[in-house]
N, C-alpha and C positions, 0 to 999 in steps of 0.2 A: 597372282592367284594360281594355285596348283591347277593342273589340267592333265589331259591325256593327249598324246600325240600318236599319229598313225605312222607305222614303219612297215617296211617290206622285208620278209624273210625269204632268202633264196637258198633252197636246199641244195646240197652238193652230194646227196646220197642217191645212188642208183638201185641199190639192193641191200639185202642183209637185215632190214628192219621192215615192219609192216608198212603198207602203202600210205596209210594216213600220216605216218611219221616222215615220209619222204616228200610231202607236198610243200610247195612254196605258196606264199600269199601274204596278206596284210595282217597285222596284229596291232594292238594298242599298248603302249607302255606309258607308265606314269611319270609325270614331271612334278615333283614335290615343290611346294612353296618353301621359302627360306623360313627358318625358325628363330634366328637371331633377331630380336626386336619383335617377336610374334605378339600381335595384339589379341591374346586369348582371353575370352570372357568366361572365366571359371564360375560355374554355378555356386551360389552361396552355400548350398548344402554340401557340395563337393569340397569347397574350401574349408568349411568348418570340420568336416569329417577328416580331411587331410591333417588339419592342425591337431585334432585329438589323437590321431594315429602317430604323428610325429612325437607327441609327448610320451606316448607309450614306448616308442622306440628309444627315445633318449633315456627313459627310465631303465632300460636294459643295460645301460653303461654304468650303473651304480655298483653297489657292493656285490662282489662275486662275478663281476663282468669278465675277469681274466679266465676263470674256469669255463664260463659259457662260451667265450670266444675260442678257447682251446679245443673244446669238443665239437663246437658247431662247424668247425672246418670240415669235419667228416660229412656234414649234411650238404656241403657244397661241392661234392665230388663231380657232379654233372658239369660244372665249370672247368674241371680239371682234366676231363677226358679229351686228349688231344688228337685222337685218330678215329675216324668213322668206323674202323674195324673193331673198336671196342665199345662203341655206343651201346647202351642198354645193359651192360654187364653190371653185376652187383656183388663184388667181392665184399666179404664181411668187414666190419670196422676193425676187428682184431687182425685180420690179414693185412689190411692197409696200414695199421699202426705198426705191425711187425715189419712191413716193407719200408716204412719211414725209418725205423730203427736200422734196417739193413743199409741205409744210405751212409751210415757211419760205422757200423759193425757188421761182422759176418753173421748172417741168419740163414739157416737152412729151411727148406720146405715152403718157400714163399712162391705163390703162383705168379706167372708172368703178368697176368691181368692186374694183380694187386701191386706189383712193382711199377707198372705203367701208370696206374692211378696215383700212387704215392709220389712218383717222380713229377708228375704233372701238377699235383697239388702244390708241390714246392715251387714249381715254375710260376703257377698262377698267383700264388701269394706274393712272390717276389715282384712279378709284373704289375699287379694291381697296387702294391705298396708304392712302386715307383710312380704310378699314375696319380695316386692320392697325394704324394709328397711334392709333385712338380708345382712350381709357382704358377705356371700357365701351360695348359695342355696344347699339343699340336696334333696335326694329322699323323705325323711320324710316330708319336706315342701310341696311337691306336693301331697303326700298322705293325709296330713292334710287338704290341700285345697279341695281335693275330699270329705273328711268327712264333711267339712263345707258346701259343695254344696248339700250333700245328708244327712242331719242330722237325718232324720227319716228312713233311709234305711241301718242299720248296716250290713245287710247280704252282701252288696256290698262294704263295706269299705276295703281299702287296695289293694295292687297289686294282680292281679288275680292269681289263682293257677289252673285254668282250661282253656281249649281252648275256644276261642270265635271266632265269624265270623260276617261278614256283608252281609246282603242280603240272599236270598234263604229261607230255612226253619228255624223255631225256634228250630228244633230238630236235625239237622244234618248239618255239614259244607260241605257235598258233593254238589257240584254245586253252592256254595256261590260265590258272586261277589268278595269278598276278604277275605282271612283268615290271620289274624295277626300271628306273631311268636308264637312258643310254649311257654307255661307259664314259663318253667324253664329258658328261655332266657330273660325274662322280667326284672329281677333285674339288670343284667349287662347292658342291653340296656338303662334302665332308669338312671343308674349311668353315662353312656356315655352322655346321653342327658343333664343332669344337669352340667356335666363338660363343655360341649359346651356352655351352657347357661351362665355359670359363666365367660366365656371368651369374647373376642371382635375380633375374627378373621375376621368377616365380618361386613359390615355396619348394623346398627340397623334393618332396614326393611328386609334386606336379612336374618339376623339372626332370626328374628321373623318368617319369612316365612319357613325357614328350621326347626325351633323348632316345629312350628305348624304341618307341614307335617309329620315330624318324630314321633311326639307324637301320631298323629292320626293313623300312620302306626303301631306303637307298640301296640296301643289300650290296655293300661296296666290295665284297670279296667273292671269289669263286667258291670258297669253302670257309667254314668257321664263323659265318655271320651269327648264327644262333648263340654260339659260345661267347663271342665277343660282346654281343648285345646284352647277354645276361651279366657278364662281368662289368659292363658299363653301369648297370644299375647300382652295384655295390660301390663303384668308383664315385658316382654322383653323391650318394648318401654319405660316404665317408668324407669326401671333400667339403660337403656342406656341414659336417660336424654333428650329424644326428646319430651316426652309428660309427663310433670311433674305430671299432675293430672289424667293420664290414662283415658281419656274420649273419645278417638277416636273410633267411632263405626265401625271398620273394619269388625267385625264378622257379623254385620247386613247387610253390603254390600255384603259380601261373601254369606250370606244366600239368598239374592236376586239374585245374579249371580250364582245360584246353579249349573247349567249345566257346566259352566266354572270351578267352584270350584271342582266338582267331576272329571271332565276331567283332571284338573291340578294335583290333588292328585294322580289319577291313573297313569299319566305320570311320576310323581316323583317316584312312587314305581316301576313300570315296567322298567323305564329307568335305574334306579339305579342298577337293576339286570343285565344289559348288559354291562355297562361301556364303550360304544362306543361313537363316536362323535354324533350320532343321540340321544343317551341317554342324553348327556349333553345338547343338544338343547331342549329336552323334559323337563329337569329340569328347564331350563331357561324359558320355557313356563309357568311353575308353578310360578316361581318368578315374571314373568311379570303379571300374573293374580293377584297375591297378591299385588304387587306394584300398579297396576291399582285400586284395591279395596281401598288401602290406600289413593290414590289420590282422589277418589270419597268421601271417608269418610272425608278427610281434607276439601274438597270443601263444603260438607254439613255442617260440623262443623263451617266453616268460615261463611257460610250464616246464621247459627243460631246465631253466635256471633254478626254479623252485625244487625240482627233483634233485639237482646237484646239491643244493643246500641241505635237503633232507638226508641225502647220502652222506654228506660231511658229518652231520649230527650222529648218524648211525655209526660211522667210523670212529668218532670220538668216544662213543659209548663202548665200542669193542676194545679200543686201545686202553681206556680207563680200566675196564674189567681185567684185561690181560696184565697190565702193569700192577694193579692191586694184588692180583693172585701171585705175581712174581715178587712181591714185597718192595716194589718201586713206588716212587711218588706217582699219584694217579694220572697227572697230566704232564707230558714232556715239556721241557723249557721251550719257550717260543723261538729261541735262536738255535735249537738243536736240529740236527739233520732229520730226525723223525718228524718233528712238527713242520718243518719246511717241506718235507716230502708230502705230508698229508695235504698241504695247501696246493702243491704242484700237480697232484695226481690227475685232476680233470683235464689239465693241459697236456700231460705226458702220461697217458694210461699204460704205456708199455715202456719199461726202462730196464737197463742193466746197471750193475754197480759202477761200471766204467763210465756210462753215460751220466748217471746221477752225480758222480764225483765231479765231472766236468761242469754240469749245470749248476750245482750248488757251490762249487769251489771248495769242496772238502776232500779229505783223503779217501782213498779207496776203502780202507777198513771202516771208516765212519759211514760211508755210503752203504757198504755191505751190512753193517750192523742195523742201520735204519730199515733197510729193505727186509731183513730177516725178522725184525721186530714186528713190522706190519704184516708179514706173512703169518707169524705165530698168532697175531691178533685176529686173523681172518679177514684182513683187508685186501691182501694180495694173494695171488696164486703164482706158481712158477711154471715155466715151460723151457725145455732144453732147446737151445738155438744153435749150438755148436758143441763139439766135443769139449767138455769141461766148462762150458759157459751156459748160463741160463738167463732168461728174461723174467722179470716180475710184472705181472699183469693185473691191473685193476678192472677185473671183468665186469663189475657192476656199472662202471662208467661206460664201457663199450656196449653193454646191454641197453643203457639209456639212449645211446646214439641210435641203435638199431630200432628201438621202439619209436623214437621220434621220426626216423626216416620212414618207417612204415606208416605212421600216422599222416605224414605229409603227402603220402601217395594215395590216401583214402579220400574219396570225393566228399566225405563228411568229416575228414580230418580226425577220424576216430575209427580204428579198425574193428571195434565192436559193432559199429553201425554198417560200415561197408569195407570190403577188403581192398588192399592196395591195387591200383590199376596199372602199375608198371613194375619192372623188375626191381626188387628190393631184397636185402638179406633176409634169411629165414628168421622167424621169431626165436628169441633166445630160449634155450632149454633151461628148465628150472634146476 
């Protein structure tokens, strides 16, 4: 059974920080129970709710899922920020999309922040894809994910060999809000965590909730725990097959519901240390919080998917009107570059003729012709990215991303009711 153990902190500081931070003394650190083979009594109400939410999530993988996955990656930028010096920044979706384009073509005027985010989005997608595809995960997989998330901070790479803590001073664990287990316990606890992750003892959402809470409780790294813990949510759901493209922004909802999130994690830790009926109820409170966040994320993703389909219909009407006025057949052939581009736009809202030719496997003139047609139809706008070169932008797609991101940062998940509580891009201009 989980418990607390007493430890002694010996300060080596003589000066330079407040006296309270130089003190030595005892503190208590948590010793988690193992979770592989966890005999968790999930409340019937929580279990039924989780099943309903999982059905909603699976429904997101239906028609139009590719477009939803394509633009939802922008909503998961918090998982892609790999350096604490850029935490909290909010470059616009257009800036990030242009920076992604800049990974294969020359693009002027892109901020360093947008480049960092775009580069790390690519790293995170690659790393989480590897985790999802692995037959069996190991601790090394998770360590490699952490390295990917913090590529420029080698001093933090790997499982920690020192004591860390949450809250209180940066110099001492005495009085900290929570002290994770001793470093020598971390390898065994992480092995237990991946053993549980490789199994299917509980429903996918329940498993994701337990994995996330246990990982944050172990706090196995000196930096990047939050980012790795959030990425593991998507890993679990994708490996269990309920979210094929791992686009559900649960972590953004949990960030908005921060008070409930912290309360739930605290209950999970302290309750597990007692093993009582009250403790099991507290753990179910954490599960309920997590499942509720998943429900909100599924609803917001569904709204975004519906908006994409509405936008596709609007584009089709514009293209038909344009082609009719030009004396062409109202609807382009399904195998034409124009029709294929229309289908692709939610996933690639910023492209050039060179990029499009490569993606579609068509000639440069065919790609240019399709892009120009959609510009004339009012679907795309252009921006100069280099001398003699221009990008074509589906601005309405990027506006949908911005509005969704702002909604996810509202405590009512509706900016008409409450404003965003964290840094988000500005509302799109009409």
